[in-house]
C-alpha positions in Angstrom: 0.0 0.0 0.0 1.4 3.4 -1.0 1.6 6.0 1.7 0.0 9.3 0.9 2.4 12.0 -0.1 2.2 15.1 2.1 2.6 18.2 0.0 5.8 20.1 0.8 3.8 23.3 1.5 1.8 21.5 4.1 4.9 20.2 5.8 6.4 23.7 5.7 3.3 25.2 7.3 3.3 22.6 10.1 6.9 23.0 11.0 6.8 26.8 11.1 3.6 26.6 13.2 5.4 24.3 15.6 8.3 26.8 15.7 5.8 29.5 16.8 4.5 27.2 19.6 8.1 26.7 20.7 8.6 30.4 20.7 5.7 31.0 23.0 6.9 28.1 25.2 10.5 29.5 25.5 9.3 33.0 26.2 7.4 32.0 29.3 8.9 28.8 30.6 11.3 30.6 32.8 9.7 34.0 33.5 7.4 33.0 36.3 8.9 29.5 37.1 10.3 30.5 40.5 6.9 31.3 42.0 6.4 27.9 43.6 10.0 27.9 44.8 9.7 31.2 46.7 9.3 29.7 50.2 12.2 27.4 49.5 14.4 30.2 48.2 13.5 32.4 51.1 14.8 29.8 53.5 17.9 29.2 51.4 18.9 32.8 51.3 17.6 33.8 54.7 15.3 36.6 53.5 11.7 37.6 54.1 8.7 36.8 51.8 8.7 40.5 50.7 12.4 40.3 49.8 12.3 37.0 47.9 9.4 38.3 45.8 12.1 40.4 44.1 13.1 37.2 42.2 9.9 37.8 40.2 9.9 41.6 40.3 13.3 42.1 38.7 12.4 39.9 35.7 9.1 41.7 35.0 10.8 45.1 35.4 13.4 44.1 32.9 10.7 42.9 30.5 8.8 46.2 30.9 11.8 48.3 30.0 13.3 46.1 27.3 10.2 45.3 25.3 10.1 48.5 23.2 13.8 48.2 22.4 13.3 44.5 21.2 10.7 45.7 18.7 12.9 48.5 17.5 15.9 46.1 17.0 13.7 43.6 15.1 12.4 46.4 12.9 16.0 47.1 11.8 17.5 43.6 11.6 14.7 41.2 10.9 12.4 39.0 13.0 14.2 35.7 13.0 17.6 37.4 13.5 16.2 38.6 16.9 14.0 35.7 17.9 16.6 33.0 17.6 19.5 34.8 19.4 17.1 35.9 22.1 16.0 32.3 22.7 19.6 31.1 23.0 20.6 34.1 25.2 17.7 33.5 27.5 19.1 30.0 28.3 22.4 31.5 29.5 21.2 33.5 32.6 18.7 30.7 33.3 21.6 28.2 33.6 23.8 30.6 35.5 21.0 31.2 38.1 21.9 27.7 39.4 25.4 29.0 40.3 24.1 31.9 42.5 25.7 31.9 45.9 24.1 35.1 47.1 20.7 36.8 46.9 22.2 39.6 44.8 23.6 37.1 42.2 20.2 35.4 42.1 18.5 38.7 41.3 21.2 39.7 38.7 20.6 36.5 36.6 16.9 36.8 36.9 17.1 40.4 35.7 19.0 39.2 32.6 16.3 36.6 31.9 13.8 39.5 31.8 16.0 41.5 29.4 16.1 38.7 26.8 12.5 37.5 27.0 10.9 40.3 24.9 13.2 39.4 22.0 10.9 36.4 21.6 7.4 37.4 22.5 7.5 41.0 21.3 8.7 40.0 17.9 7.0 36.7 17.0 3.6 38.3 16.6 5.0 40.7 14.0 6.6 37.7 12.2 3.3 35.8 12.1 1.4 38.8 10.7 4.1 39.3 8.0 4.6 35.8 6.9 1.2 34.1 7.0 -0.8 34.8 3.9 -3.8 33.0 5.4 -4.4 31.6 8.9 -2.6 34.2 10.9 -5.3 33.9 13.6 -4.7 30.2 13.9 -0.9 30.8 14.1 -1.4 33.4 16.8 -3.6 30.9 18.7 -0.8 28.3 18.4 1.6 30.9 19.9 -0.8 31.6 22.8 -1.0 27.8 23.4 2.8 27.7 23.6 2.8 30.6 26.1 0.2 28.8 28.3 2.1 25.5 28.1 5.4 27.3 28.9 4.0 29.2 31.8 2.5 26.1 33.4 5.4 23.7 32.6 8.0 26.1 33.9 6.3 26.3 37.3 5.4 22.6 37.5 8.8 21.3 36.4 10.7 23.7 38.6 8.7 22.6 41.6 9.0 18.9 40.8 12.8 19.0 40.2 13.4 21.2 43.3 11.4 18.8 45.5 13.4 15.8 44.4 16.8 17.4 43.8 17.4 21.0 44.5 16.4 24.5 43.4 19.7 24.7 41.5 18.9 21.6 39.4 15.5 23.2 38.7 17.2 26.1 36.9 19.5 23.8 35.1 16.5 21.9 33.8 14.7 25.1 32.8 17.9 26.3 31.0 18.2 23.0 29.1 14.5 23.3 28.1 15.3 26.8 26.8 18.3 25.5 24.7 16.2 22.7 23.2 13.4 25.1 22.4 15.9 27.5 20.8 17.3 24.7 18.6 13.7 23.9 17.5 13.0 27.5 16.6 16.3 27.9 14.7 15.6 24.7 12.7 11.9 25.2 12.0 11.3 28.9 11.8 11.8 30.0 8.2 13.6 33.2 7.4 11.2 36.1 6.8 10.4 36.8 3.2 8.3 39.9 3.7 10.2 41.8 6.2 10.8 45.5 5.4 13.5 47.3 7.4 12.4 50.4 9.4 14.5 53.5 9.0 13.7 55.6 12.0 11.9 55.4 15.3 11.4 59.1 15.8 7.8 59.0 14.6 7.0 56.1 17.1 8.3 58.2 20.0 6.1 61.1 19.0 3.1 58.8 18.7 3.8 57.4 22.2 3.8 60.9 23.6 0.4 61.6 21.9 -1.0 58.3 23.2 -0.2 59.4 26.8 -2.4 62.5 26.2 -5.4 60.3 25.3 -7.5 59.7 28.4 -9.0 56.5 27.1 -5.6 55.0 26.4 -4.1 56.2 29.7 -7.0 54.6 31.5 -6.4 51.4 29.5 -2.7 51.4 30.5 -3.8 51.7 34.1 -6.1 48.8 33.6 -3.2 46.7 32.2 -1.1 47.7 35.2 -3.8 46.6 37.6 -4.5 43.3 35.7 -1.0 42.1 36.0 -0.7 43.4 39.5 -3.7 41.2 40.5 -2.2 38.1 38.8 1.3 38.3 40.3 0.1 39.6 43.6 -2.2 36.5 43.9 0.1 33.8 42.5 3.3 35.1 44.3 2.0 35.3 47.9 -0.5 32.4 47.8 2.5 30.1 47.8 3.5 31.4 51.3 -0.1 31.1 52.4 -0.5 27.5 51.3 3.0 26.4 52.4 2.1 27.3 56.0 -0.5 25.7 58.3 -3.3 24.6 58.0 -2.4 23.6 54.4 1.3 22.8 54.6 1.7 22.1 50.9 5.0 20.8 49.6 6.9 22.6 46.8 5.6 20.0 44.3 2.0 20.6 45.3 2.6 24.3 45.0 3.8 23.9 41.4 0.7 21.8 40.5 -1.5 24.7 41.7 -0.9 26.4 38.4 -3.0 23.9 36.6 -5.7 26.6 37.1 -3.9 28.4 34.3 -5.0 25.7 31.9 -8.6 26.2 32.9 -8.4 29.9 32.3 -6.7 29.3 28.9 -9.7 27.1 27.8 -12.3 29.6 28.9 -10.7 32.8 27.6 -11.2 32.2 23.8 -14.9 31.7 24.5 -14.9 35.0 26.4 -13.2 36.7 23.5 -16.3 36.1 21.4 -18.4 37.6 24.3 -16.2 40.7 24.2 -17.1 41.2 20.5 -20.8 40.8 21.3 -21.2 42.6 24.6 -18.3 45.0 24.7 -15.0 45.5 26.4 -16.4 47.2 29.5 -19.0 44.6 30.3 -16.4 41.8 29.9 -13.9 43.5 32.2 -16.5 44.3 34.9 -17.8 40.7 34.8 -14.3 39.2 34.8 -13.0 41.2 37.7 -16.2 40.8 39.7 -15.7 37.1 39.4 -12.0 37.5 40.1 -12.7 39.5 43.3 -15.1 36.8 44.5 -12.5 34.2 43.7 -9.7 35.8 45.7 -12.0 36.1 48.7 -12.8 32.3 48.5 -9.1 31.6 49.1 -9.6 32.8 52.7 -11.7 29.6 53.3 -9.4 27.0 54.9 -10.4 24.3 52.4 -8.0 23.4 49.6 -10.8 22.6 47.0 -12.4 26.0 47.8 -9.0 27.7 47.4 -8.5 26.0 44.1 -11.9 27.2 42.9 -11.1 30.7 44.0 -7.7 30.7 42.2 -9.4 29.4 39.1 -11.9 32.2 39.2 -9.1 34.7 39.8 -6.9 33.4 37.0 -9.8 33.3 34.5 -10.9 36.8 35.4 -7.4 38.1 34.9 -7.1 36.4 31.5 -10.4 37.8 30.3 -9.7 41.3 31.7 -6.3 41.3 29.8 -8.0 40.3 26.6 -10.5 43.1 27.0 -7.8 45.6 27.9 -5.4 44.7 25.1 -8.1 44.7 22.5 -9.5 48.0 23.7 -6.1 49.6 23.0 -6.6 48.9 19.3 -10.0 50.5 19.4 -9.0 53.6 21.3 -5.8 54.3 19.4 -6.4 56.5 16.3 -2.8 56.2 15.0 0.4 54.1 15.4 -1.3 51.2 17.1 2.1 49.5 17.4 3.2 52.2 19.7 -0.1 52.0 21.6 0.3 48.3 22.1 3.9 48.6 23.1 3.0 51.1 25.8 0.3 48.7 27.0 2.9 45.9 27.3 5.2 48.2 29.3 2.5 49.2 31.8 1.3 45.6 32.0 4.7 44.3 33.2 5.3 47.3 35.4 2.1 46.3 37.1 3.5 42.8 37.4 6.6 44.2 39.1 4.5 46.1 41.6 2.2 43.1 42.1 5.1 40.9 43.1 6.6 43.5 45.4 4.0 45.7 47.1 1.8 42.9 48.6 4.9 41.8 50.5 4.5 44.8 52.8 0.9 43.7 53.5 2.0 40.1 54.0 4.6 41.1 56.6 2.0 43.1 58.6 -1.2 40.9 58.4 -0.5 37.9 56.2 -2.7 36.6 53.4 -6.0 38.4 54.4 -4.2 41.8 54.0 -3.0 40.7 50.5 -6.5 39.7 49.6 -7.8 43.1 50.7 -5.2 44.9 48.6 -5.9 42.8 45.5 -9.7 43.2 45.8 -9.1 47.0 46.1 -7.0 47.0 42.9 -9.7 45.0 41.1 -12.4 47.4 42.2 -10.2 50.3 41.0 -9.9 48.6 37.6 -13.6 48.2 37.3 -14.1 51.9 38.2 -11.6 53.0 35.5 -13.4 50.9 32.9 -16.8 52.3 33.8 -15.6 55.9 33.7 -13.3 55.8 30.6 -14.2 52.9 28.4 -16.9 54.5 26.4 -18.4 52.5 23.5 -16.5 53.2 20.3 -18.0 53.4 16.8 -15.4 51.0 15.3 -14.4 47.8 16.9 -11.0 46.5 16.0 -10.6 42.7 15.5 -7.7 40.5 16.4 -6.2 40.6 12.9 -6.0 44.4 13.0 -4.5 44.3 16.4 -1.8 41.9 15.2 -1.1 44.3 12.3 -0.5 47.0 14.8 2.9 45.5 15.5 4.0 46.5 12.0 3.4 50.2 12.4 6.8 51.1 13.9 
């Protein structure tokens, strides 16, 4: 029996889509991986919960500040020429984190991880939009799948390896995963055929300044800040809460908590269609109302109830971020690439604050104080959306948002 011949074009499409999945995986497999290790690292380096949260904070700060530069470099030198080196370079500080003998060294290597990460995720979307004649939406969905798998796998693998070996071997494992992913991207991601070199970034800077004078956009940037604040504030300090009595969860169990991310990833695409039908404002209010209820459920001393609460919180954040990032494209009247870039910067600045500020509340009154802070931030986010997210005459779809990346 003769085996069917797979057309070369089909094979090419599959391999480059797989490369996009690996790009999403590599970008997020290390960024938040230390979260379930925080109680262990705090004991190892003899620092407080507030101090050890800097392990996450320094990385997100580095992402916030380097993301605009990654896009500019890719506009000059090409997409693959930035994505592949960034994937390999990301593996270097990840592996070197395992050699840290002081808290300062640990933070330094984590900062470098954040510097190299946007070279992947801030560029791959532009690559997809340029190189896919048809099916860019499916390719983007494949990338998002990779980010979810990377974010979950990084946390779960780090927790599992640290429990059975040490936290150092956890970073060695993560670095090895980065190297393998980078090799896959290099082999399977075709060189761009439609890239056009950008000549100047001056117009982008001017557009950014104009965006900061647009009340709707400024409010949306504040929403992005609050969304990531809620996510990292929750999933950084809940580890300390659940590691202590009455739960007493192990490092492995803490890593498996992040399975709630997979639930949110399944629900979010459905919610995306609801955003189109019911509007950005309704979606955000509903999402963060559920998220606030969810974070309050974590105060119940029952692990199933806590898991339900974390699922509601995580799903609410994912939906709120979808509403916020898509509203940027609607509210921006020019240079959507610059508008999206600013949103990313504020989003990760919020993550940095969310992994640091609740630490002061934790020190004073523990998890209940952190919950009160996060609920307050979510209520502020709802208020911003109600006041500033007015219905707009033209709704911008995902394809147009993706095209925004090209406008640098």
